[in-house]
Backbone as JSON Lines, residues from 0, in Angstrom:
{"i":0,"aa":"M","n":[-54.03,-22.19,-30.34],"ca":[-53.09,-21.31,-29.67],"c":[-52.79,-20.25,-30.66]}
{"i":1,"aa":"D","n":[-52.82,-18.99,-30.27],"ca":[-52.5,-17.87,-31.17],"c":[-50.96,-17.57,-31.39]}
{"i":2,"aa":"R","n":[-50.59,-16.75,-32.27],"ca":[-49.2,-16.59,-32.49],"c":[-48.39,-16.03,-31.23]}
{"i":3,"aa":"S","n":[-48.78,-15.0,-30.44],"ca":[-48.17,-14.33,-29.51],"c":[-47.95,-15.46,-28.18]}
{"i":4,"aa":"T","n":[-48.9,-16.33,-28.1],"ca":[-48.7,-17.44,-27.15],"c":[-47.59,-18.37,-27.44]}
{"i":5,"aa":"L","n":[-47.68,-18.72,-28.77],"ca":[-46.82,-19.5,-29.26],"c":[-45.44,-19.25,-29.07]}
{"i":6,"aa":"I","n":[-45.14,-17.73,-29.44],"ca":[-43.76,-17.24,-29.35],"c":[-43.46,-17.21,-27.68]}
{"i":7,"aa":"L","n":[-44.39,-16.79,-26.8],"ca":[-44.04,-16.77,-25.48],"c":[-43.74,-18.13,-24.95]}
{"i":8,"aa":"V","n":[-44.32,-19.19,-25.3],"ca":[-44.02,-20.55,-24.77],"c":[-42.72,-21.06,-25.44]}
{"i":9,"aa":"T","n":[-42.35,-20.65,-26.64],"ca":[-41.19,-21.11,-27.26],"c":[-40.03,-20.41,-26.6]}
{"i":10,"aa":"T","n":[-40.2,-19.15,-26.33],"ca":[-39.23,-18.24,-25.63],"c":[-38.98,-18.92,-24.25]}
{"i":11,"aa":"L","n":[-39.98,-19.2,-23.6],"ca":[-39.86,-19.84,-22.12],"c":[-39.16,-21.11,-22.05]}
{"i":12,"aa":"I","n":[-39.41,-21.99,-23.2],"ca":[-38.77,-23.33,-23.27],"c":[-37.35,-23.1,-23.6]}
{"i":13,"aa":"L","n":[-36.98,-22.29,-24.5],"ca":[-35.57,-22.08,-24.68],"c":[-34.78,-21.3,-23.58]}
{"i":14,"aa":"F","n":[-35.45,-20.51,-22.86],"ca":[-34.75,-19.87,-21.6],"c":[-34.51,-21.23,-20.53]}
{"i":15,"aa":"V","n":[-35.55,-21.84,-20.44],"ca":[-35.38,-23.02,-19.42],"c":[-34.31,-23.97,-19.76]}
{"i":16,"aa":"A","n":[-34.18,-24.22,-21.26],"ca":[-33.21,-25.18,-21.65],"c":[-31.9,-24.44,-21.41]}
{"i":17,"aa":"F","n":[-31.72,-23.26,-21.68],"ca":[-30.49,-22.38,-21.46],"c":[-30.08,-22.47,-20.02]}
{"i":18,"aa":"A","n":[-30.92,-22.2,-19.17],"ca":[-30.65,-22.2,-17.74],"c":[-30.33,-23.49,-17.27]}
{"i":19,"aa":"L","n":[-31.02,-24.58,-17.79],"ca":[-30.54,-26.03,-17.36],"c":[-29.18,-26.31,-17.83]}
{"i":20,"aa":"G","n":[-28.84,-25.94,-19.07],"ca":[-27.46,-26.1,-19.66],"c":[-26.41,-25.53,-18.76]}
{"i":21,"aa":"W","n":[-26.69,-24.34,-18.52],"ca":[-25.68,-23.5,-17.75],"c":[-25.54,-23.96,-16.38]}
{"i":22,"aa":"F","n":[-26.61,-24.47,-15.65],"ca":[-26.56,-24.99,-14.52],"c":[-25.75,-26.45,-14.44]}
{"i":23,"aa":"A","n":[-25.99,-27.05,-15.45],"ca":[-25.35,-28.5,-15.77],"c":[-23.9,-28.07,-15.91]}
{"i":24,"aa":"R","n":[-23.57,-27.24,-16.7],"ca":[-22.02,-26.96,-16.83],"c":[-21.35,-26.5,-15.65]}
{"i":25,"aa":"W","n":[-22.03,-25.55,-14.86],"ca":[-21.44,-25.18,-13.48],"c":[-21.36,-26.26,-12.71]}
{"i":26,"aa":"L","n":[-22.31,-27.1,-12.54],"ca":[-22.18,-28.47,-11.66],"c":[-20.97,-29.19,-12.01]}
{"i":27,"aa":"M","n":[-20.91,-29.45,-13.49],"ca":[-19.73,-30.35,-13.78],"c":[-18.46,-29.79,-13.46]}
{"i":28,"aa":"T","n":[-18.52,-28.4,-13.64],"ca":[-17.02,-27.71,-13.37],"c":[-16.78,-27.84,-11.92]}
{"i":29,"aa":"R","n":[-17.81,-27.77,-10.94],"ca":[-17.66,-27.96,-9.68],"c":[-17.17,-29.21,-9.27]}
{"i":30,"aa":"L","n":[-17.79,-30.28,-9.72],"ca":[-17.55,-31.64,-9.4],"c":[-16.31,-32.34,-10.15]}
{"i":31,"aa":"S","n":[-15.83,-31.85,-11.21],"ca":[-14.74,-32.31,-11.87],"c":[-13.44,-32.1,-11.21]}
{"i":32,"aa":"P","n":[-12.59,-32.98,-10.97],"ca":[-11.27,-32.65,-10.33],"c":[-10.42,-31.69,-11.28]}
{"i":33,"aa":"I","n":[-9.47,-31.0,-10.65],"ca":[-8.64,-30.02,-11.56],"c":[-7.64,-31.04,-12.3]}
{"i":34,"aa":"E","n":[-7.46,-30.68,-13.41],"ca":[-6.42,-31.52,-14.34],"c":[-5.09,-31.26,-13.79]}
{"i":35,"aa":"N","n":[-4.13,-32.14,-13.88],"ca":[-2.84,-32.05,-13.4],"c":[-2.0,-30.71,-13.86]}
{"i":36,"aa":"G","n":[-2.27,-30.51,-15.06],"ca":[-1.56,-29.45,-15.82],"c":[-1.98,-28.05,-15.04]}
{"i":37,"aa":"N","n":[-3.3,-28.02,-14.98],"ca":[-3.85,-26.73,-14.2],"c":[-3.45,-26.67,-12.74]}
{"i":38,"aa":"M","n":[-3.29,-27.92,-12.12],"ca":[-2.82,-27.93,-10.77],"c":[-1.41,-27.37,-10.61]}
{"i":39,"aa":"T","n":[-0.63,-27.73,-11.47],"ca":[0.75,-27.19,-11.54],"c":[0.7,-25.68,-11.71]}
{"i":40,"aa":"E","n":[-0.1,-25.13,-12.47],"ca":[-0.15,-23.62,-12.72],"c":[-0.59,-23.08,-11.41]}
{"i":41,"aa":"V","n":[-1.77,-23.75,-10.75],"ca":[-2.16,-23.12,-9.54],"c":[-1.19,-23.13,-8.51]}
{"i":42,"aa":"D","n":[-0.35,-24.22,-8.54],"ca":[0.78,-24.25,-7.39],"c":[1.79,-23.16,-7.59]}
{"i":43,"aa":"R","n":[2.03,-22.74,-8.98],"ca":[3.02,-21.93,-9.29],"c":[2.55,-20.52,-8.96]}
{"i":44,"aa":"L","n":[1.09,-20.17,-9.29],"ca":[0.57,-18.96,-8.97],"c":[0.6,-18.77,-7.56]}
{"i":45,"aa":"A","n":[0.29,-19.84,-6.78],"ca":[0.04,-19.87,-5.15],"c":[1.52,-19.22,-4.59]}
{"i":46,"aa":"Q","n":[2.51,-19.89,-5.17],"ca":[3.95,-19.69,-4.73],"c":[4.33,-18.22,-5.11]}
{"i":47,"aa":"A","n":[3.94,-17.78,-6.29],"ca":[4.22,-16.49,-6.74],"c":[3.55,-15.34,-5.8]}
{"i":48,"aa":"L","n":[2.27,-15.67,-5.43],"ca":[1.38,-14.91,-4.56],"c":[2.18,-14.92,-3.17]}
{"i":49,"aa":"H","n":[2.61,-15.91,-2.64],"ca":[3.22,-16.18,-1.38],"c":[4.43,-15.24,-1.44]}
{"i":50,"aa":"D","n":[5.31,-15.49,-2.5],"ca":[6.49,-14.72,-2.54],"c":[6.34,-13.15,-2.55]}
{"i":51,"aa":"A","n":[5.27,-12.7,-3.41],"ca":[4.86,-11.45,-3.44],"c":[4.45,-10.83,-2.06]}
{"i":52,"aa":"E","n":[3.67,-11.53,-1.26],"ca":[3.24,-11.0,0.01],"c":[4.44,-10.97,1.02]}
{"i":53,"aa":"E","n":[5.39,-11.92,0.94],"ca":[6.71,-11.77,1.81],"c":[7.35,-10.6,1.4]}
{"i":54,"aa":"T","n":[7.51,-10.33,-0.03],"ca":[8.41,-9.16,-0.5],"c":[7.58,-7.84,0.06]}
{"i":55,"aa":"R","n":[6.18,-7.83,0.0],"ca":[5.48,-6.7,0.38],"c":[5.66,-6.51,2.07]}
{"i":56,"aa":"D","n":[5.47,-7.64,2.75],"ca":[5.83,-7.36,4.05],"c":[7.06,-6.84,4.47]}
{"i":57,"aa":"Q","n":[8.29,-7.36,3.7],"ca":[9.58,-6.89,4.04],"c":[9.84,-5.49,3.72]}
{"i":58,"aa":"A","n":[9.16,-4.98,2.52],"ca":[9.23,-3.66,2.25],"c":[8.49,-2.75,3.21]}
{"i":59,"aa":"I","n":[7.25,-3.35,3.8],"ca":[6.64,-2.54,4.78],"c":[7.54,-2.25,5.87]}
{"i":60,"aa":"V","n":[8.13,-3.5,6.49],"ca":[9.03,-3.5,7.66],"c":[10.15,-2.53,7.33]}
{"i":61,"aa":"Y","n":[10.76,-2.64,6.24],"ca":[11.92,-1.71,5.84],"c":[11.5,-0.17,5.89]}
{"i":62,"aa":"G","n":[10.35,-0.05,5.27],"ca":[9.73,1.45,5.19],"c":[9.61,1.91,6.63]}
{"i":63,"aa":"E","n":[9.18,1.29,7.46],"ca":[8.79,1.7,8.85],"c":[10.12,1.88,9.57]}
{"i":64,"aa":"E","n":[11.14,1.01,9.43],"ca":[12.35,1.01,10.06],"c":[13.17,2.25,9.5]}
{"i":65,"aa":"R","n":[13.08,2.47,8.32],"ca":[13.59,3.75,7.65],"c":[13.01,5.0,8.1]}
{"i":66,"aa":"E","n":[11.83,5.0,8.09],"ca":[11.05,6.1,8.68],"c":[11.41,6.4,10.08]}
{"i":67,"aa":"R","n":[11.57,5.38,11.11],"ca":[12.02,5.66,12.45],"c":[13.45,6.22,12.41]}
{"i":68,"aa":"Q","n":[14.33,5.68,11.67],"ca":[15.74,6.27,11.51],"c":[15.69,7.73,11.21]}
{"i":69,"aa":"L","n":[14.93,8.1,9.9],"ca":[14.9,9.41,9.61],"c":[14.33,10.36,10.68]}
{"i":70,"aa":"M","n":[13.33,9.88,11.26],"ca":[12.53,10.77,12.13],"c":[13.44,10.93,13.47]}
{"i":71,"aa":"N","n":[14.31,10.02,13.86],"ca":[15.33,10.03,15.0],"c":[16.4,11.03,14.46]}
{"i":72,"aa":"Q","n":[16.93,10.92,13.26],"ca":[17.86,11.83,12.7],"c":[17.33,13.35,12.63]}
{"i":73,"aa":"L","n":[16.03,13.46,12.15],"ca":[15.48,14.66,12.22],"c":[15.24,15.28,13.49]}
{"i":74,"aa":"T","n":[15.02,14.63,14.54],"ca":[15.04,15.05,15.73],"c":[16.41,15.52,16.4]}
{"i":75,"aa":"Q","n":[17.36,14.72,16.2],"ca":[18.67,15.04,16.64],"c":[19.21,16.34,15.96]}
{"i":76,"aa":"T","n":[18.84,16.43,14.68],"ca":[19.29,17.71,13.85],"c":[18.43,18.84,14.33]}
{"i":77,"aa":"D","n":[17.26,18.6,14.71],"ca":[16.55,19.67,15.18],"c":[17.08,20.19,16.55]}
{"i":78,"aa":"A","n":[17.45,19.17,17.44],"ca":[18.05,19.61,18.78],"c":[19.36,20.39,18.54]}
{"i":79,"aa":"E","n":[20.24,19.83,17.62],"ca":[21.41,20.4,17.3],"c":[21.31,21.86,16.7]}
{"i":80,"aa":"L","n":[20.29,22.16,15.92],"ca":[20.01,23.35,15.37],"c":[19.55,24.27,16.54]}
{"i":81,"aa":"R","n":[18.61,23.92,17.46],"ca":[18.21,24.8,18.51],"c":[19.55,25.15,19.45]}
{"i":82,"aa":"A","n":[20.27,24.22,19.71],"ca":[21.53,24.47,20.39],"c":[22.45,25.23,19.65]}
{"i":83,"aa":"I","n":[22.69,25.39,18.52],"ca":[23.45,26.31,17.71],"c":[22.91,27.5,17.54]}
{"i":84,"aa":"M","n":[21.56,27.7,17.35],"ca":[20.76,28.97,17.49],"c":[20.97,29.66,18.9]}
{"i":85,"aa":"E","n":[20.85,28.9,19.85],"ca":[21.04,29.45,21.24],"c":[22.28,29.99,21.58]}
{"i":86,"aa":"S","n":[23.4,29.23,21.09],"ca":[24.77,29.62,21.1],"c":[24.99,30.92,20.33]}
{"i":87,"aa":"L","n":[24.47,30.96,19.31],"ca":[24.69,32.08,18.28],"c":[23.97,33.35,18.9]}
{"i":88,"aa":"G","n":[22.96,33.05,19.49],"ca":[22.2,34.24,20.19],"c":[23.07,34.69,21.34]}
{"i":89,"aa":"E","n":[23.64,33.9,22.22],"ca":[24.51,34.19,23.16],"c":[25.7,34.96,22.78]}
{"i":90,"aa":"A","n":[26.31,34.4,21.65],"ca":[27.57,35.06,21.05],"c":[27.3,36.45,20.5]}
{"i":91,"aa":"R","n":[26.07,36.6,19.99],"ca":[25.61,37.97,19.45],"c":[25.49,38.9,20.64]}
{"i":92,"aa":"A","n":[24.87,38.44,21.76],"ca":[24.6,39.38,22.82],"c":[26.03,39.62,23.43]}
{"i":93,"aa":"E","n":[26.9,38.71,23.61],"ca":[28.13,38.96,24.05],"c":[28.92,40.06,23.11]}
{"i":94,"aa":"V","n":[28.89,39.83,21.79],"ca":[29.46,40.82,21.07],"c":[28.92,42.26,21.15]}
{"i":95,"aa":"E","n":[27.72,42.28,21.39],"ca":[27.1,43.57,21.55],"c":[27.49,44.18,22.75]}
{"i":96,"aa":"M","n":[27.65,43.4,23.87],"ca":[28.18,43.84,25.12],"c":[29.59,44.4,24.87]}
{"i":97,"aa":"M","n":[30.41,43.57,24.32],"ca":[31.82,43.98,24.1],"c":[32.05,45.26,23.22]}
{"i":98,"aa":"Q","n":[31.04,45.49,22.21],"ca":[31.07,46.61,21.54],"c":[30.74,47.76,22.23]}
{"i":99,"aa":"A","n":[29.63,47.67,23.11],"ca":[29.18,48.58,24.01],"c":[30.39,49.14,24.92]}
{"i":100,"aa":"E","n":[30.95,48.09,25.42],"ca":[32.2,48.37,26.37],"c":[33.44,49.06,25.63]}
{"i":101,"aa":"I","n":[33.71,48.71,24.51],"ca":[34.69,49.3,23.84],"c":[34.4,50.8,23.42]}
{"i":102,"aa":"E","n":[33.13,51.06,23.08],"ca":[32.59,52.45,22.74],"c":[32.65,53.2,24.09]}
{"i":103,"aa":"R","n":[32.38,52.6,25.27],"ca":[32.39,53.34,26.49],"c":[33.87,53.65,26.81]}
{"i":104,"aa":"L","n":[34.79,52.68,26.56],"ca":[36.14,53.02,26.94],"c":[36.71,54.01,26.12]}
{"i":105,"aa":"Q","n":[36.3,54.01,24.78],"ca":[36.87,54.97,23.78],"c":[36.4,56.48,24.03]}
{"i":106,"aa":"A","n":[35.26,56.48,24.77],"ca":[34.52,57.78,24.95],"c":[35.1,58.6,26.17]}
């Protein structure tokens, strides 16, 4: 066996040993039960996640409700503004009519 073949075989053997070791570790991790201390941490994290999701859902509902209220208020304000502008236009027309009448009477 020459030198390059020896290096290639040694590399292949080391790689296979590494892959088998990695697979064995992964398998042991999957098959071993979770330790009690870790389970407590997992439970705590799950509860924190649940609380965060509830808070997010409440914030979304509040945001949608507030948006509806503001849109309703905007619509009402817009309607009031149109009514006021219409009344102002009528008042201006009436003032112009009265001024024209006053000028006609003075002439």
